[in-house]
C-alpha positions as CSV (number, residue, x, y, z in Angstrom):
1,M,-62.8,51.2,166.6
2,R,-59.9,48.4,166.3
3,D,-62.7,46.7,165.5
4,T,-64.2,49.4,162.0
5,E,-60.5,48.2,160.5
6,M,-59.1,52.4,162.2
7,P,-56.2,53.1,162.1
8,L,-53.7,52.7,165.2
9,A,-53.2,56.1,164.9
10,Q,-56.5,58.0,164.3
11,M,-57.5,55.3,167.9
12,R,-54.5,57.2,168.8
13,R,-55.9,60.8,168.0
14,Y,-59.4,59.8,169.1
15,A,-58.4,58.6,172.8
16,D,-55.9,61.5,173.0
17,L,-59.0,63.2,171.8
18,H,-61.7,62.2,174.2
19,R,-59.1,62.0,177.4
20,A,-58.9,66.3,176.3
21,G,-62.4,66.3,177.6
22,P,-65.7,66.7,176.2
23,D,-64.4,70.3,173.6
24,R,-62.7,68.2,172.1
25,L,-66.1,66.2,170.5
26,A,-66.3,68.8,167.7
27,E,-62.9,66.6,166.9
28,R,-63.5,63.5,167.6
29,L,-66.7,63.9,166.0
30,T,-64.8,64.8,162.4
31,L,-63.0,62.2,163.0
32,L,-65.4,59.6,163.4
33,E,-66.6,61.0,160.0
34,E,-64.2,60.5,157.9
35,H,-63.2,57.0,159.9
36,G,-67.3,56.3,158.4
37,R,-67.0,57.8,155.1
38,R,-63.9,54.8,154.2
39,V,-66.1,52.5,156.1
40,E,-68.6,53.3,153.5
41,R,-66.2,53.1,150.2
42,R,-65.1,50.1,151.5
43,L,-68.1,48.7,151.4
44,A,-68.9,50.0,148.4
45,H,-66.1,48.1,146.4
46,L,-66.8,45.5,148.1
47,Q,-70.2,44.6,147.0
48,T,-69.3,45.0,143.9
49,C,-66.4,42.4,144.0
50,W,-69.6,40.3,145.6
51,T,-70.9,40.6,142.5
52,V,-68.1,39.6,139.9
53,I,-67.4,36.9,142.5
54,R,-71.4,35.8,142.4
55,D,-71.0,36.2,138.4
56,E,-68.9,34.7,138.0
57,I,-70.0,31.5,140.4
58,G,-73.7,31.9,138.3
59,T,-71.4,31.5,134.9
60,R,-69.1,28.4,135.7
61,A,-71.8,27.0,136.8
62,E,-73.6,26.9,133.7
63,A,-71.2,26.0,132.0
64,A,-70.3,23.2,134.5
65,Q,-74.3,21.5,133.7
66,P,-74.3,18.8,131.6
67,V,-75.5,19.4,127.7
68,H,-79.2,17.1,128.1
């Protein structure tokens, strides 16, 4: 979960729930779903950032072209 940038406190909670056994599966699933929604929001934000950067690169590239 570290590679998904899950906060350490949540990773610990997830591990605790896992050790607690199958009776805590619903809570583990909820924790994962919440984390998934955070990742989705982050992806949407990064996509917006990438669009702005790509547009800016295009604008600057056009401005840098010599006029014939």
